[in-house]
N, C-alpha and C positions, 0 to 999 in steps of 0.2 A: 295264268294267275299272276296277279301283281305281286311285287316283292314284299309288300307289307301285309298281305293276306296270310293267315295261318291256314294250313290244310285242314280239311274236314276230317274228323276222326273216322277210323275204319271200324268195322264191327269187331267185337272182342273174339279172340281165338282161345282155344283151350291151351294149356301151358305147353304141351309138347309141340303143337303147331306154332305157337308164338316163338319158342326157342329156335326152331328150324328157320322160320322166316326172319327172325332178328339176326341170327348168325349169317344168313345169306344176304342180308341187306335189303330184304324185300319189305320190311316194315321198320319204322322208327317209333320211338316212344316220346311222349310229351308228359312231363310230370308237373302237376300244379304246384308252384312254389309256395303257395299259402297253405294248401291242404297237406302237403307232404310232412312238414314238421308236426302238425297236429296228429296226423295218422300214425306216425312213428312213435310219438309220445304216448298215445293211447295203447298202441300195440305192445310197447315195451314197459308199460305201466310206470313211466318216468316220474309222475307226481308222487306216487306211493314210495318209490325207491328214494326220491329226493327227501321226502319227509322223514323217512327212517334214518337216512344218513345225517341229516341236519339234527335230528333228535339225538343221535349218538354223539355228535359234536357238542350239543348243549350239555348232555350228561357228563362228558369229559371235562368241560369247563366247570361245571358245578362240583365235580369231584376233585378239582384242584389242578387239572392238566390243561392250563389255559391255552398254551400255544398249540398243543395237539388238538384240542377241541376246536379252536379257530380254524386250523388247517382242515380238519374233517368237515366242519360246517361249510367251509369254502368249496370243498370238493362236491358237497351235496348241492351247492348252488350252481357251480360252474359246469360240471360234467353234463347235466341234462341240457344246458344251453348249447354246449358244444355238439352234443348228439343231435339236437334239433337243427343246428346250423349245417350239419353235414347230412341232413336227411335225404336230399336228392342224390348225392353220391352213394349213400348207403343203399337206397332203393335200386339205383342203376346197377350196383355191384351184385345185388342178391336176387333180383327178380328172375334171372335166368336159371337160378339154382333151386329156388324155393317156390313150389307150385302154390302153396297156401298164401304166401306173401303176394304173389302175382294176382291170384284170384281176389284176395281181399282188397288190394290196391285198385284193381279195376272196378270192383263193386262199390268202393268208396268214392270213386270219381277222381282219385289221385293220379291214376295212370290212364293215358289214352294212347291208342295205337294210331299212328298217322303214316301216310305214304312217305317214303324217304325223299329227301331233297334231291334234286337232279345232281347227278354226278356221284351219288353215294352207292347206287345199286350196282351190283356186279354184272 
């Protein structure tokens, strides 16, 4: 295989098989960097949470708490962006522990199992 080719995906495993194979280095994961933030955003309902927090910020501003309202509104804007930015790290950290997250990520096409690169397998 040439250095610039990406390995073909492996068939999906159930969660227990995946965890064993991943820990032993027999399988690697490839996470789609475009789909991962969208997937995590939908799974955590980030737009709804952001709207609620921004709404609280607006209510604080209208009630006379200008700086507190601006701070809460900024949190409502910035935190979802930070969460989306760290989506790949979040998924890598949690797919081994959460069978539902693993199953949903595979079904959504966010996560693919690939053979490990040479030198990684034990």
